[in-house]
C-alpha positions as CSV (number, residue, x, y, z in Angstrom):
1,M,16.8,33.9,35.6
2,M,15.7,34.7,39.4
3,K,13.3,37.4,39.9
4,F,14.5,39.0,42.8
5,S,11.1,38.5,44.4
6,E,11.5,35.1,44.4
7,L,14.8,35.5,46.6
8,A,13.3,37.6,48.7
9,K,10.8,34.9,49.7
10,Y,14.0,32.9,50.6
11,L,15.8,35.7,52.6
12,E,12.2,35.7,54.7
13,K,12.5,32.3,55.1
14,L,16.2,32.8,56.2
15,E,15.3,35.5,59.1
16,E,12.9,33.3,60.7
17,T,14.7,30.4,60.8
18,S,17.2,29.7,63.5
19,S,18.6,26.1,62.9
20,R,21.5,25.9,61.2
21,I,20.2,22.9,58.8
22,E,17.3,24.9,58.1
23,I,19.2,27.6,56.8
24,T,21.6,25.4,55.3
25,K,19.0,23.8,53.3
26,I,17.2,26.4,52.1
27,L,20.6,27.8,50.8
28,S,20.7,25.0,49.1
29,S,17.3,25.3,47.5
30,I,18.4,28.8,46.1
31,F,21.7,27.4,44.5
32,K,19.8,24.6,42.8
33,K,17.3,27.2,41.5
34,A,19.8,29.8,40.3
35,G,21.7,29.7,36.8
36,A,25.6,29.8,36.7
37,E,25.1,33.3,35.5
38,E,23.4,34.7,38.4
39,I,24.2,32.4,41.3
40,D,28.1,34.7,42.3
41,K,25.6,37.2,42.5
42,I,22.8,35.8,44.7
43,T,25.5,34.3,47.2
44,Y,27.0,37.9,47.9
45,L,23.6,39.3,48.4
46,V,22.2,36.7,50.7
47,L,25.7,37.4,52.8
48,G,24.6,41.0,52.9
49,K,27.3,42.0,50.2
50,L,28.7,42.7,46.9
51,A,31.9,41.5,46.3
52,P,34.7,39.5,48.5
53,N,36.5,41.3,51.4
54,Y,39.7,41.9,49.5
55,K,37.9,43.9,46.7
56,N,37.3,46.4,49.2
57,I,33.9,47.7,47.6
58,V,32.1,49.7,50.3
59,F,29.0,51.6,50.3
60,N,29.8,54.8,52.5
61,I,26.2,55.0,53.1
62,A,25.2,55.6,56.7
63,D,22.2,55.4,58.3
64,R,20.8,58.9,58.0
65,M,21.7,58.9,54.5
66,M,19.1,55.6,53.7
67,L,16.8,57.4,56.1
68,R,16.7,60.1,53.4
69,A,16.5,57.7,50.8
70,V,13.4,55.7,52.2
71,S,11.7,59.1,52.7
72,E,12.0,60.1,48.9
73,A,11.2,56.9,47.8
74,Y,8.0,56.9,49.1
75,G,7.3,60.2,49.8
76,K,7.1,60.2,53.4
77,E,8.1,63.4,55.8
78,I,12.1,62.5,57.3
79,K,11.0,63.2,60.5
80,E,8.0,60.7,60.2
81,I,11.2,58.1,58.9
82,R,13.3,58.8,61.8
83,T,10.6,58.5,64.7
84,I,9.8,54.8,62.9
85,Y,13.3,54.2,62.9
86,K,13.9,55.5,66.6
87,K,10.9,53.0,67.9
88,E,12.1,50.1,65.3
89,G,15.7,50.3,65.4
90,D,16.0,48.2,61.8
91,L,15.8,50.2,58.5
92,G,14.0,47.0,57.1
93,D,11.2,47.0,59.6
94,V,11.1,50.6,58.6
95,V,10.2,49.8,54.8
96,T,8.1,47.2,55.8
97,K,5.8,49.7,57.6
98,V,5.8,52.7,54.7
99,A,6.4,50.6,51.1
100,V,3.9,50.4,48.9
101,G,3.2,49.3,45.0
102,K,4.3,46.2,43.4
103,G,7.6,47.2,41.9
104,K,8.7,46.6,38.5
105,N,9.6,42.7,39.5
106,L,13.7,43.2,38.6
107,S,15.7,40.2,38.3
108,V,18.6,39.6,40.8
109,I,20.6,40.6,38.4
110,Q,19.4,43.7,38.0
111,V,19.5,44.7,41.5
112,Y,22.6,43.5,41.9
113,E,24.0,45.7,39.2
114,R,22.1,48.7,40.0
115,T,23.2,48.4,43.7
116,L,26.9,47.8,42.4
117,A,26.4,50.5,40.6
118,I,25.5,53.3,43.8
119,A,28.5,51.8,45.6
120,Q,31.0,52.5,43.3
121,D,29.7,55.7,42.6
122,E,32.3,58.5,43.7
123,G,33.9,62.0,43.6
124,G,31.9,65.5,44.1
125,G,28.2,65.2,44.9
126,S,28.2,60.6,44.8
127,Q,26.1,61.4,48.5
128,E,23.5,62.7,47.0
129,R,23.1,60.7,43.7
130,K,23.8,57.5,46.4
131,I,20.4,58.6,48.3
132,N,18.5,59.3,44.5
133,E,19.4,55.8,42.8
134,M,18.8,54.2,46.1
135,A,15.5,55.9,46.8
136,K,14.7,54.5,42.9
137,L,15.5,51.4,43.3
138,L,13.6,50.6,46.4
139,K,10.3,52.3,44.8
140,D,11.1,49.9,42.0
141,L,10.5,46.9,44.5
142,D,8.0,45.3,46.2
143,P,7.6,45.7,49.6
144,L,9.3,42.5,51.1
145,S,12.4,43.5,48.3
146,A,12.9,46.9,49.5
147,R,13.2,45.6,53.4
148,F,15.8,43.3,52.6
149,V,17.5,45.8,49.9
150,A,17.6,48.4,52.0
151,R,19.6,46.9,55.0
152,I,22.2,45.6,52.9
153,P,24.3,49.4,52.1
154,I,24.3,49.9,56.0
155,G,25.8,46.0,56.6
156,K,22.7,45.0,58.5
157,L,21.1,42.0,57.0
158,R,21.9,39.8,59.6
159,L,20.4,36.6,58.3
160,G,22.9,34.7,60.8
161,F,25.3,32.8,58.8
162,S,28.6,33.8,57.0
163,D,30.4,31.7,54.4
164,K,31.0,28.8,55.8
165,T,27.4,27.8,55.8
166,I,27.3,28.7,52.2
167,L,30.0,25.9,51.9
168,D,27.5,23.7,53.6
169,A,24.9,24.5,51.4
170,L,26.8,23.9,48.1
171,S,27.4,20.4,49.2
172,W,24.3,20.4,49.9
173,M,23.4,21.3,46.7
174,K,25.4,18.6,44.8
175,N,25.6,15.8,47.4
176,G,22.1,16.5,49.5
177,D,24.2,16.3,52.5
178,K,27.7,17.7,53.7
179,S,30.3,15.0,52.6
180,A,31.9,17.9,50.3
181,K,32.2,20.5,53.0
182,S,36.1,19.3,53.5
183,K,37.4,19.8,49.6
184,L,34.9,23.0,49.4
185,E,36.7,24.5,52.5
186,R,40.4,23.5,51.4
187,A,39.3,25.3,48.1
188,Y,37.7,28.2,49.9
189,R,40.7,28.5,51.7
190,V,42.9,29.0,48.5
191,I,40.5,31.2,46.9
192,P,38.4,32.5,49.6
193,D,36.1,34.0,47.4
194,V,32.6,32.4,48.0
195,G,30.9,33.8,45.4
196,A,33.6,32.7,42.9
197,L,33.3,29.6,44.4
198,T,29.4,28.7,44.3
199,K,29.9,29.9,40.2
200,K,32.9,27.4,39.8
201,V,30.7,24.7,42.0
202,K,27.2,25.6,39.8
203,K,29.5,25.2,36.4
204,L,31.8,22.2,37.3
205,G,31.2,20.1,39.7
206,I,32.9,19.6,43.3
207,E,35.3,16.9,42.5
208,K,36.6,19.2,39.3
209,V,37.2,22.4,41.1
210,A,38.8,20.9,44.1
211,K,41.4,18.7,42.2
212,N,42.5,22.4,40.3
213,I,42.7,24.7,42.7
214,S,45.6,26.5,43.2
215,P,47.1,30.0,44.3
216,T,45.8,33.0,41.7
217,L,47.6,36.3,41.7
218,G,45.4,39.0,43.0
219,I,43.3,36.8,45.2
220,P,44.6,36.6,49.0
221,V,45.0,32.8,50.2
222,L,43.9,32.5,53.8
223,P,46.7,32.8,55.9
224,M,48.1,29.4,57.1
225,L,48.0,29.9,61.2
226,A,49.8,28.5,64.0
227,Q,48.8,26.3,67.0
228,R,50.0,26.9,70.7
229,I,51.6,24.1,72.3
230,K,53.5,25.5,75.4
231,S,55.9,22.1,76.2
232,P,59.0,22.1,74.2
233,T,59.6,18.8,75.2
234,E,55.9,18.3,73.4
235,M,56.9,20.4,70.6
236,I,59.7,18.5,69.1
237,K,57.6,15.1,70.0
238,K,54.3,16.5,67.6
239,M,56.7,18.1,65.2
240,G,60.0,16.6,65.1
241,K,62.7,18.3,63.2
242,V,62.0,22.4,63.2
243,A,62.6,25.5,62.0
244,V,62.7,28.4,64.5
245,E,62.1,31.8,63.7
246,P,61.4,35.3,65.7
247,K,58.0,36.0,66.2
248,L,57.7,39.7,64.7
249,D,54.6,41.7,66.3
250,G,53.7,43.3,63.2
251,L,51.1,43.6,60.3
252,R,51.1,40.4,59.0
253,I,50.3,40.7,54.8
254,Q,50.4,39.0,51.8
255,I,52.5,40.3,48.8
256,H,51.2,39.9,45.2
257,F,53.6,41.2,42.7
258,K,53.4,40.7,38.3
259,A,55.5,42.5,36.5
260,G,55.2,44.0,33.0
261,K,52.8,46.3,31.4
262,N,50.0,45.1,32.9
263,G,51.9,44.2,36.1
264,F,50.5,45.2,39.8
265,I,51.4,44.8,42.7
266,K,48.8,44.4,45.8
267,S,48.9,43.5,49.7
268,F,46.5,41.8,52.0
269,T,45.9,41.4,56.0
270,R,45.2,38.1,56.9
271,N,41.4,39.2,57.3
272,L,41.9,39.3,53.3
273,N,41.4,43.3,53.3
274,E,43.6,44.9,50.7
275,T,46.0,47.4,51.8
276,S,48.1,48.5,49.3
277,W,47.8,52.0,49.8
278,M,49.1,51.7,53.3
279,F,52.5,51.0,51.9
280,P,54.1,53.0,49.0
281,E,57.4,51.4,49.5
282,L,55.6,48.1,47.8
283,T,56.4,50.4,44.3
284,N,60.0,49.6,44.8
285,I,59.5,46.2,45.0
286,S,61.1,45.0,41.3
287,N,64.2,46.3,42.9
288,F,64.4,43.2,45.3
289,V,62.7,40.4,43.8
290,K,63.7,37.8,40.9
291,A,60.3,36.7,39.5
292,K,57.8,38.0,36.7
293,E,55.3,36.7,39.2
294,I,55.3,35.8,43.0
295,I,52.9,35.6,46.3
296,F,54.8,35.5,49.2
297,D,53.8,35.9,53.4
298,A,55.7,38.7,55.4
299,E,54.8,40.8,58.0
300,A,55.1,44.5,58.1
301,V,57.0,46.2,61.0
302,G,57.5,49.6,61.7
303,L,60.7,51.1,62.7
304,D,61.8,54.1,64.6
305,E,62.4,57.0,62.3
306,K,66.2,56.3,62.9
307,K,64.9,52.9,61.3
308,I,67.1,50.8,64.1
309,A,64.8,49.9,66.5
310,M,61.3,48.0,65.6
311,A,58.2,49.8,66.7
312,S,55.1,48.6,68.4
313,F,52.0,47.1,66.3
314,Q,50.2,50.0,67.5
315,T,52.9,52.7,66.1
316,T,53.0,50.3,62.9
317,M,49.0,51.0,62.4
318,T,49.0,54.1,62.3
319,R,49.8,53.6,59.1
320,R,46.0,53.0,58.0
321,R,45.2,56.1,58.0
322,K,44.7,56.8,54.7
323,H,44.3,60.8,54.6
324,S,47.7,61.3,56.3
325,I,49.6,58.4,54.7
326,N,52.4,60.4,53.4
327,E,53.8,62.2,56.6
328,T,53.3,58.4,58.3
329,T,55.0,57.4,55.4
330,S,57.7,59.1,56.7
331,K,57.3,58.9,60.7
332,V,56.9,55.1,60.7
333,P,59.3,53.6,58.2
334,I,58.2,49.9,57.1
335,K,60.3,46.9,56.4
336,F,58.8,43.7,55.0
337,Y,60.1,40.7,56.7
338,V,59.5,38.0,54.1
339,F,59.0,34.3,55.7
340,D,57.4,32.3,53.4
341,L,56.7,31.6,49.4
342,L,53.3,30.2,48.0
343,S,53.6,30.7,44.5
344,K,55.8,31.9,41.8
345,D,56.0,32.3,38.4
346,G,52.4,30.8,38.1
347,K,54.1,27.2,39.5
348,N,51.8,26.4,43.2
349,L,54.6,25.9,45.6
350,M,51.9,25.7,48.7
351,D,52.6,21.5,48.7
352,K,56.0,22.0,48.7
353,S,57.8,21.3,52.6
354,Y,58.9,24.4,54.4
355,L,62.6,23.2,53.6
356,E,61.6,23.4,49.6
357,R,59.4,26.9,50.6
358,R,62.2,28.5,52.2
359,K,65.4,27.5,49.3
360,I,63.2,28.7,46.5
361,L,62.8,32.2,48.8
362,E,65.9,32.7,49.5
363,Q,66.7,32.3,45.5
364,S,63.8,34.9,44.4
365,I,64.1,38.0,47.5
366,N,67.2,40.3,47.2
367,K,68.0,41.7,50.7
368,G,67.2,45.6,50.9
369,E,66.4,48.3,52.8
370,Y,62.5,47.3,52.7
371,F,63.0,43.3,52.3
372,K,64.7,41.1,54.6
373,I,64.5,37.3,55.0
374,V,63.3,36.3,58.1
375,E,66.4,34.1,60.0
376,N,65.7,30.9,60.9
377,H,67.2,28.0,63.0
378,L,66.8,24.7,62.2
379,T,67.1,22.1,65.6
380,E,65.3,19.2,67.1
381,D,66.3,19.9,70.8
382,P,64.2,21.0,73.4
383,D,66.7,23.2,75.3
384,E,67.7,24.8,72.2
385,I,63.9,25.6,71.8
386,S,63.7,27.2,75.2
387,R,67.0,29.2,74.8
388,L,66.1,30.8,71.6
389,N,62.4,31.6,73.0
390,K,64.6,33.5,75.7
391,Q,66.8,35.0,73.4
392,K,64.5,36.4,71.3
393,R,62.3,38.1,73.8
394,K,65.3,39.8,75.0
395,E,66.1,41.2,71.6
396,G,62.5,42.5,72.0
397,Y,60.2,40.4,69.8
398,E,57.5,38.8,71.1
399,G,58.8,34.9,71.4
400,I,59.6,32.1,68.2
401,M,57.6,30.7,65.7
402,L,58.4,26.8,65.4
403,K,57.6,25.3,61.7
404,K,58.0,21.3,60.7
405,V,60.3,21.5,58.5
406,D,58.5,19.1,55.9
407,S,55.3,20.5,56.5
408,A,53.4,22.3,53.3
409,Y,51.6,25.1,53.4
410,I,48.3,24.3,54.8
411,P,46.0,27.7,55.2
412,G,44.4,27.8,58.4
413,R,44.9,26.2,61.8
414,T,45.3,22.7,61.2
415,G,47.6,19.7,62.6
416,W,50.7,20.7,64.3
417,R,52.8,22.5,61.7
418,W,53.4,25.7,62.9
419,V,52.9,26.3,66.4
420,K,54.0,29.6,68.3
421,M,55.5,30.2,71.9
422,K,55.2,34.1,73.4
423,E,55.7,33.8,77.1
424,A,58.9,32.8,79.1
425,E,58.2,29.4,80.9
426,K,56.8,29.6,84.0
427,S,57.8,32.9,84.5
428,T,55.0,34.2,85.4
429,G,52.2,32.0,85.7
430,K,50.0,34.1,83.4
431,L,48.6,32.5,80.7
432,S,50.7,31.7,77.9
433,D,49.1,33.7,75.0
434,T,46.2,36.1,74.5
435,V,43.0,35.2,73.5
436,D,41.4,37.0,70.5
437,C,38.0,38.1,71.6
438,V,34.6,38.9,69.5
439,V,33.1,41.9,71.3
440,M,29.7,41.4,71.7
441,G,28.1,44.2,73.9
442,Y,28.7,46.6,76.2
443,S,27.1,47.7,80.2
444,V,26.3,51.0,80.9
445,G,28.8,52.4,83.1
446,K,28.7,52.9,87.1
447,G,30.3,55.4,89.3
448,R,32.9,57.8,87.5
449,R,32.7,55.1,84.5
450,A,29.1,56.8,83.7
451,Q,30.2,59.8,82.4
452,F,31.7,57.2,79.1
453,G,28.5,56.0,78.9
454,M,29.5,52.0,79.0
455,G,31.7,50.5,81.8
456,Q,32.6,46.9,81.1
457,L,33.0,45.0,77.5
458,L,31.0,41.4,77.1
459,V,33.3,39.2,75.1
460,G,33.4,36.0,73.1
461,V,35.1,32.9,71.3
462,R,34.3,31.2,68.4
463,D,32.4,27.9,68.4
464,G,31.7,27.2,64.8
465,E,29.1,29.7,63.5
466,Q,28.1,30.5,67.4
467,I,29.6,33.2,69.9
468,K,29.9,31.8,72.9
469,T,30.8,34.4,75.9
470,I,33.9,33.8,78.0
471,S,34.6,37.0,79.7
472,K,33.6,40.7,80.7
473,I,36.1,43.2,80.8
474,G,36.8,46.7,82.0
475,T,40.3,46.9,83.4
476,G,42.9,47.9,81.5
477,I,41.0,50.3,79.6
478,T,42.3,53.8,80.5
479,D,39.9,56.8,80.3
480,E,40.7,57.7,76.4
481,Q,40.0,54.5,75.4
482,F,36.6,54.2,76.8
483,K,35.5,57.6,74.9
484,E,37.3,56.2,71.7
485,F,35.3,52.7,72.5
486,K,31.9,54.2,72.7
487,K,32.5,56.0,69.6
488,R,33.3,53.1,67.9
489,L,30.8,50.8,69.4
490,T,27.8,52.8,69.2
491,K,28.1,52.7,65.6
492,L,28.0,49.1,65.6
493,E,25.0,48.7,68.1
494,V,21.6,46.5,67.0
495,K,18.6,46.6,68.8
496,E,18.2,42.5,68.9
497,K,20.9,39.9,70.2
498,P,22.4,38.9,67.1
499,K,21.2,34.9,66.3
500,A,24.8,33.2,66.5
501,Y,25.5,35.0,70.1
502,I,24.8,32.3,73.0
503,V,24.9,34.2,76.5
504,H,23.1,33.1,79.9
505,K,20.5,35.3,80.8
506,N,22.4,37.2,83.9
507,L,25.5,37.9,81.4
508,E,23.1,40.2,79.0
509,P,24.6,43.4,78.1
510,D,22.6,46.7,78.1
511,Y,23.6,46.9,74.5
512,W,24.2,44.5,71.5
513,I,27.1,45.2,69.2
514,E,27.3,43.6,65.7
515,P,29.4,40.2,65.7
516,V,32.6,42.9,63.7
517,L,35.0,44.0,66.1
518,V,38.1,41.4,67.2
519,M,39.9,42.4,70.5
520,E,43.2,40.7,72.2
521,V,42.8,39.9,75.9
522,A,45.2,38.5,78.1
523,A,44.8,37.0,81.4
524,D,46.1,35.5,84.1
525,D,44.7,31.9,83.6
526,I,41.4,30.0,82.1
527,T,38.9,28.6,85.0
528,K,35.8,27.0,84.0
529,S,32.7,28.6,84.0
530,P,29.3,27.4,84.7
531,T,27.7,30.9,83.9
532,H,29.6,31.7,80.2
533,S,28.1,30.0,77.5
534,S,31.8,28.8,76.2
535,R,32.0,27.2,79.4
536,Y,35.4,28.9,80.4
537,A,36.1,32.2,81.7
538,L,39.3,34.0,81.7
539,R,40.7,35.0,84.9
540,F,41.7,38.8,85.6
541,P,41.3,39.5,82.1
542,R,42.6,42.7,80.4
543,L,42.8,44.5,76.9
544,V,45.8,44.8,75.0
545,R,44.5,46.0,71.9
546,F,41.7,45.8,69.5
547,R,42.4,43.4,66.4
548,D,41.5,45.7,62.8
549,D,43.6,42.8,60.9
550,K,41.7,40.3,62.2
551,N,38.2,39.1,61.5
552,V,35.4,37.0,63.8
553,S,36.3,34.2,61.6
554,Q,39.9,34.6,62.9
555,A,38.5,35.1,66.5
556,T,39.8,32.2,68.9
557,T,37.5,29.1,69.1
558,T,36.3,27.2,72.0
559,S,38.4,24.5,71.0
560,E,41.5,26.3,71.1
561,V,40.7,28.0,74.9
562,K,40.4,24.3,76.0
563,R,43.5,23.6,74.9
564,L,44.8,26.8,76.5
565,F,42.8,25.5,79.7
566,K,45.0,21.6,79.4
567,M,48.5,23.8,78.9
568,Q,48.5,26.1,81.6
569,N,48.1,22.9,84.1
570,V,51.3,21.5,82.5
């Protein structure tokens, strides 16, 4: 059983290196030493969390609460702790300066269980109990261990890697190289719980895990995503016969339903967060589903109060406000537009073709007040695709989705199986799709914007584990939005540039932001850029909206930007 002090030494090595291959090898060494009963917990801890996202385990501990815990743990005045924190800007560095003693040499499992108990403490007086228990835990740890544990509750472990690197490390653990990476990634897309996956691989090996993976009720599958192609002719050339569906502007959700005494209903967003509480309507799901167990893919779309017209994405997203969900439910009725089926009564349907899944879906859902199966139209005629796109845009949809009729349900964005078409062809000269960018930092405003404390946002796109710049954005943002953004971004400020960011010196912002926020950006076109690290720039970028339903792993990639760049010249 690994002691946390041993894990802390590995964490120190991880903190000190920026080399991706070295990080992978260090993680591989940790996993080789770890036992099967602790490897899942170690995996979560090195990622700075306690569970996969879909379990919604959050600490609800602010920086000020952790400062009090540090003060209490080491018998220092809170004023002194705040002064050090203001200077250092990192809670781990504060602990390093004030921590004393050898601790009790706790095991990883002991630290994990105590930390989990703190996170799950709720109800009256829970904040004070959290502070007290965290202080006791820090006191029971050696200074190096406490340095890292103190960062976890406020989400700032910041070792510079994600689940993807964990998968690489598992391949290194078993094979001594990255040869099993693709098998592990396929397994992860179906069960995106990297802790559970490391445990399975440790016990069973990669081959067994990859061979027997299938969707599990209660665990969200990574959603299948669409590629971009501008020309209908090229679409048919690459895809053959397709099903054309309207592209809805709602919240993509995956619904898991199990009937019976021990049954449940859960919904998950595309970034794997559970949102069951957002949709009280799902309590009536048994009236519309002809199955004992089912997992299906849908779009939750808000309607106007007369339940006739579809509401905007922003209106639909008002359902996020937990404290007023009853009021919002009546103001923003929801309809679930179901378009795919992953599993039914324990049978994995992901390997079946689109048409086979569609047939089973139609046999499994009763149309009703809350549920509707998305219409589709089969064609292999490019002119028909153009006509349908124009028609659906006139009807108020974003555009159309095209789905290869013989394709399996493959999570992620791979191959030419699903394609989206949004802008009308040659209509405005605008970029044919928006770009989902990661907010990297912001600069202080000048002139009238000085009052908001921010003027421009620096945004980037993904390139593997790295985030590379593509634009600075200051247009398309109202005064009210500037105020809201400033408030939101201040909570995510970090003193140093995150490891994942690749930014040329002349583009560095006044304040760096943790890589957690995704925003949708429209632009007139994409140009090549010698300044931006992605090698591309957005021309006349405009904020569309923050995408709280997406995480950084779902942001646009540099390869997608390159494809959009080529498409605009078609």
